[in-house]
N, C-alpha and C positions, 0 to 999 in steps of 0.2 A: 399391397401384398406384404408380409413384416418376416425377418430373416431369423431364426434364430440358430444357435449356435450349442449345441448341447455335445456335453462331454460325455461319456460312461454310455454310448447310447445304442450299442448292441443287445443289451437288455437287460430285464429290472423298470426302474424309474424312466432311464433314460431311452429304453424305445418306448414305452409308452406316452411320454409326453410327447417323444417325433411325432407316432404315428396321430397324436393328437393334432397338434399344429397343423403337420399335413392335410387332417381332413378339413381344419376351420380355412385351409386355402392359401398356409402361408408357406414360404420354401425354408426346408433346414439341411444346415449343416451338420450332419452327425457321426461325432465323431470316436471311436475306438480301437485298441493295439492295433488289430486287425480289420478293416473297413469292409473285407468281406463277409465278416458277421455280419456288419450292419446290412448289406445288401441280402443276405440271408434271410435277417430277419424282419426286415420292412418290405421287402420287395425292389423293385424298380419304379421310380416314381421321377417326372420329367422336374419335379423343385426338390427332389434331394440329392444333394452330394456329400456322398461316403466319404471319409476321407481316413487317416493314420494320424495318429495324435497318444504318444504316452504322454502324461501329461507331466512326470516327474522330467521330462526334456523339455525345456523352454524353447529351445531352438526348433522342435517339431511343433510348439504353441505357436511361435511366429511362422513355421510356414501355414499351417492349418488353415490360420486366420490370412494369411495374403492369398491361398486357392478361393477363402469363401468371399475376399473381397475381388478379385479376379472375375469369378463365378457369377457373382449380385450385386457386386457395389458397394455393399452394407452390411452390420449385423446392427438388429435392432435390440435382440434379445439374447443375454447369454443364458446359459444353463450349467453351472458349472456341478455335474452330478458325480462325475467318477471319485471314486472311492471304495474304500472296504472297512469292514470291523475286525477286532482282535479282542479275543475273550480269554481272559487268564487275570489274575492279582496283580496291583503293583509291581509286587517285589518280583513277579512269578515272569513279569514282560524282561526281555534282556534288552542292552543298551543296540542292539543290531534289528531287534523284531519293532522297539517302538520308534528307530528313526527310520525304517523302510516306514510305517504308517506314517511318521509325519511327513514324510516325503511327498506321499501322494494326498492325502487327506489335506495338509495347508500349505505345503510350498507349490505344489501342484496347483492347486487352486490360485494362489498368488500370480506363479508364472502365464496361466491360461488368462487372466484377470490383467495383466501387463500388455497382453500383447495384444487385446480387443480393446482396450480403454482407450487408446491415441486414436481410433477411428469413432467410437463415441464421442471421445471432446469435440473433433473435428464436426459430428454431427451436431452435436448440442442436443443430443437425445438418446435413447435407451434404458434397458432395465438389465441388471445384473440381477441373481435369483443364485442363491448359493445354499447350498443342500448340506443342514444340518440334522440333528434331531431332537429325539425328545432329551439323549443324552448330550447335546450340546446347552440343556439349561438346568439339568440337575443329574447329579453323579448316581451310580448304582454298583454296588459290589460287581467285581468281575468286566465290569465295562471303562477303568479308569483312564488308563491309556488312548482307549478312543474317542471316550469322552472330553480328554485334554483337548484331542484335535478339531473335535467339534464344539466346545467352549474356545478355540484360537478362532473358528470361523466366525464363532460370534462377534465376540468383536473386532476384529478386522471388516465385517459388515457392518456394524453399529459406525464405526470409523472414518469409513469409505461412503456411507451414504451420508454425511454431514459433508465430506470433500466435495461429492461430488454434485449432490442438490442445487447450488449455482449454477451448474452447467447444463440443466434440466436431463441428468439422469437420474433414475431411483435404482434404488436397490436393498432387495428383501432377501431375509433368510428365513427359509422355511424349515420348518421342526415336522417331520413323518413321525409320528410313534409306531409300530408295528406293524406293516404291510406283510399279505402273502405274498411276498416276492422268493428271489431265493438268497436273500440274505444271509438268512439261517444257514444255506449250506457252505458246502466244504469250497465255491467257486469264487463268495465272496467274503466268507468270513474264516480269519486267521485262528488258529490255537495255540497259545505259548507252547513252548516246548518242553519248557516245564513245569507243573504242578505240586504245590507243597501240599503237603497233608494238613496244615493247621490251618488252612482256609475251607475244610471240606463244610462246614460250616456257614459259612456266606459266598464265597465263590464256586465251591460246589455245588450247592444250591441252584447257582445262576444256570452253572452249565445242563443242570438236567434239567429246569427251566425250558431253556434254550432248545432240548434236546427233542424236549415233549411238543413244545409251543410249536414247532417248524409246519409250516404251511396251515398253520391253524388260526394266523395270528387276524385282531379285530377286523383293521384296513382293510378296502378294497382296491387296490392298487390302479383301476380303472378309472374310481371316482377321483384316484390323487390326480389322474393324468387331465379331468376334466376341470378341479379345482384350479391347476396350471393357468388352464385357459381364462379360468376367469378374474385370476390374477391379473393376466396379462391384459385383461382388456379394461383393468380398472384404471379410471382417473388418476385418483390419487393410492396409489399402492402401499400395505402396510410394510414396517419395518421390517416386522414378525410376522409368520404365519403359520400356527401348528395349524399340523395335520391329525386328525385322528380323537377320540374321545378321551383314549388312554393317555394321549400327549395332553389334551385341555386339563384331565385329571391331575398329571403327574406339576403340570406348572400351576394350578389353583395352589395344592398342597404346600409346593416348596416356599410359596410367597405368601402362604399363611404361615410356613413355620418362621422364615426370614421372619416376618413382623413382629410373631410373638418372643426371637430372640433378639431381636433388636430392642421390642419394648425391655425386656428384661434387661439387657445389658446399656441401655442409653445412657446412663449417669457416667458410669463408664467409659464410653464413647465421646460423649462431649468434654468430659474432664479432661483432655489434654491438650487442650486451646491454647496456643499462649497469654497470659495475664500480666498486665504491668502489673499487678500487686506481688506479684512471685519474681518478679525479675530483679 
């Protein structure tokens, strides 16, 4: 029996992953700001521990991890899922809105990871899975600050994977596209207080698409939960796991664009190397 520690587990991806893990016979520590919401969503289960965790509080992270160890003796899989979106142009996002977003999506992830890692290091085993996004691989008008948090998660995950691999710990960053969850609802998506008319042809179109797109997304969230089971069962899990054909398309398009741009500017890019002849 493996022990999962899942943040943001009262709804959305977190709740579905928790359900799949319990159905697979594993134990789950399901955290949320309101643990009663976890119990209401998942119901009673002998292998479920619902506990409070606001990821912006490292003290709460340490406490929740301590409860998990006391209850189950170990943590095998950490799912850093807690987070939310912010829709608005870069200029429209206030300093307070940006700081609040990074506090949850980036610094919260770091705090929970710091709390769990000593136990994984002691075990010399474990799997850290960080939730990024298609927006963590490629930027898009209106999602700039949100993408900034997810680009940070990608960089953190890459470096962490290299740091902990010799200790028997795996790291995967998962990049979901748009799934039919409540991500585009007001409960999960914030909007910048300021809206500037000059961005109506770029960010304005993104706002309109998001409103029309809600609950009509291409991805099936229950299939995503099953993909997580396949991921944790893999003997050699990937560093990155895109989920959704929309994400795959965006990654392929960006990779092709980067390759074209690199080829066009290769001479300039390589011209800056130090040369003894010009010393």
